[in-house]
N, C-alpha and C positions, 0 to 999 in steps of 0.2 A: 817254508816259514821264512822268507827275505829271499832278496835278490841277491844282497851282496855279504859275503862271508863275516862280515864285520858287524853289520845289524844282527846276523845271527848268535854270535858268541856277546852281544850285549843284550839279546832277549834272556839268552839262558843265565847270564848272570846275575842277569836284574831276577831273575824267579827264583834263583838258589840263596840270591841273599834276602829275599822279601817269603821265602817259603811258599810260592806258588808252585801249582804242578803246571807244568809243561806238554799241552801234549800236540802235537803236528800230523798233521789227518794225512792219511796214509790210507785210503778205502780201502783201495785193489787187493791189500792182504789176506784184508778179510774175506774174497770172493773165495766160493765152496775149491774152485780145482785148484787155484792158488793155494789155501791151506793144504790139500793132498798132496801137494808136491812138493813143499817144506815138509813135511813128516815123513816124504822118501825121501827126503836130502837128509835131514836129519837120523833117518838109522840108517844111513851109508849106503843107501840099494845104488845109488848110479857107481861109487866104486871115484876113482881116477874124473874129477871132474875134465871135461876134454874145450866145452865152448858153451858159452852163454848169448844167445840173442833176441832182443827185440824190434817191431816191426809195427811202428803208430803209421797208419795210411788213412789217413782221414781227407776230409774235402771245408777248407775254411774260405769262401770268396770273401770279394773287395766289400758288399757289403758288410761283411761277420766284423771288421778292421775297421769299418766306416760309422761302426754304434757309438764309440766310445773314444777320445783322445788318448787315453790310455792304450787302447790293444794297439799291438802291435810295435810299441814304444821301447828302447834301453831303457827308461829310467823306470818304469812302472809295469812292464810284460815283461821281454825278452819274448821270443820267438816262439817254434815249436819246442824245438828244444825244452826249455822252460816251462811254456804254459801247458802243452797239449801231451808231453811226452815226460814232463816230469815223473809220473808214478810209473810207468813203465820202466823208468830208471829206478827208478827207486827197489823195485822188484827186481831187478838184475844183479841190484849188488849186492840184495840181500840172500839172493839165493848163492851168488856165484863169492862173495867173501872183498876181502880187503883190492881198491881197485893201489895197482903199480904205477902204469903209464896208462896217458891215451891222447889220440893226433884223430885228427877232426877235418874233416872238410864241408861248411857251409855253402847254402847258394839261397839267395830270392828269386823266386823263377815266375809265378803267375799271380801276384799281387803286389799294390803298392806301396812299402812298408821299410820302416828303419833295418828291423830284422831278419832274421831269417825262417824262409816258408821251409827249409829242405834242412836236412844235416843227416852224413852218414860217419859214422864214428867205430874207431877200433881201440880197445880195450885192452891190456894186457894185465891179470890177477897176482896176487901175491901165490898163490896157490898152478900160477905157471898158465894157466886158462885163458884164452880168451875171449872175447866179448866183441857184439854186433851192434849198434846202434843204427836202424834203419828210420827214423822219423819226419813224414811230410805230412803238410797240411793243400798239397798241391796235388790232390789225389780227384781226379775227376771220373764222371761227373758227378761219383756221391760215395761217402765213407767205403771204405773196403774191412780193416781191421783193426785191432789191436792186439796184439799176442806177445808170447813169449817161451820160447824155447832152450832148454837145456841138455846135454850131451853128453853123458860120462860111458866110461867102459865098460859099464855091466847095465845102461840103460837111457832110454832115451824117453823124454816127454815134451808134449808139444801144447798152450792154451791159446785156444783160440778168438773168437768172436769177433765181437765188436769191440769188449770191455774188458779181455782176458776173461775172459767169463765160460768159453765152453774147452770143453776137454777133447783134444781132438786124437794127440796117441798119447799112449800109456806103457810103453815093453818095458818090460826089464829082461833079463838074465836067469835067475833068479825068481821067475813067476810064481805069487804066491795066489793060496785061493781068494784073495780077495779084489785081486787085479780082475780076477772076469765080470765085477760090477762096476769097477772105476769108471768105465765111458760113461755106462746108463746112471750109475749113483751121482755125478758129479758134472753131467752137464747140464748148464743152467742159461737161460739168456731172459735178463731181466729188459723192461723195456726199452731204456735207454741207460745212458750213461750214469745218471746219477739210480743205478738201481737200489741192489739189498748191501752192497758194501758201507754203506753211510749209514744205515740204523747199525750194523751192525759194531764197524767202529763206535758210533756213541753209545750203544750198550755197554762197551768196553770203558770207556773211560769214566761213566758212570759205576759201573763195578770198582772200578782200579780208584776210586775218590769215595766209596763209601767202605769198603772193606778194606784200605791201604795197600795197594799191589805196585806192582810195577811195571808201567805203560811198556805197550812193543812199539812205540814209538816215540820216543821222549823227545827232549831239546837237543840231547847228541846222539841220540838215531837219524834225528829229521838233519839233524847239517849232514849229514852224511854223502846223499847225495847231491844238496847244495854243493858243497868242498868239490865232486865226481864233473855237475855242469859249468859250474867255473873251469874246474880246467880244461873241461871241452870248449867251451869259448876258446878260454885261451890260446890253445892247442891252431882254433879255426883264423884268427887273430895273428899266431904269430909263424903259423906253417911248420912249426917244429913241435915234436916229443915231447908234452909236457909228464914230468914227474909227482905225483903226489908221496906226500903232501908238501903245499906249494901256497907261497901268496902271489892273489891274482896283481898282473902288472897292466896287460894289455885288454884283460875284461872288461867290456863296455858294459856289463849287469847293472842296474839300478845308480847308471851317471846320466844326467843332463847334457842333450846337446850344448855344443858349442857355439 
């Protein structure tokens, strides 16, 4: 929704003052395997959460960044954590809850850009569980995966595929009758990253406006992952563990170069 938290806050404020609905695009929340995972979480099937992990192993060559001046810049884009992995970070936070502290390392390994093409992040959540973010656009020679896994005391789920769209593992101690069909029913493969999630998202927006329903991702909900991403960059820049909530001081997102 923005790169800087102050811009996101201004969007939320202006929309509130003028009675405008604000929707933030998080289309991967509508992938059927992700919806099924969320249902299991809400039913308490995982028990005590242990760890959540997202992996974004995609390929972006130099020509991708050379296509437009804004690509790979702090002022207009950010790196893999902001651009390509932002939706996966949203999913991790949606499943695991409020993050309380984060540490991170970033690197620019294979392309000539201002920002990172590779990042590794460790998160501690309010419930005591840990989170791992592994994100890179330096996978070669081609895209590998965009995945999410959740581990709990009573079960494990992993969703893989190119765009968090294919159920890989679905296992719980309290096995239920529907579990036998989950692997078949919720295995999807859209032709590209702009698959079915966007249509479901737009259908949801129309339904919310027509029937005055609460949005799944409004401005405040969309701000959560932006705050976490800002904290990740703050941690990478300072080499410190950053506690949330916080105010960015060294995060370069949305800043023009000197």
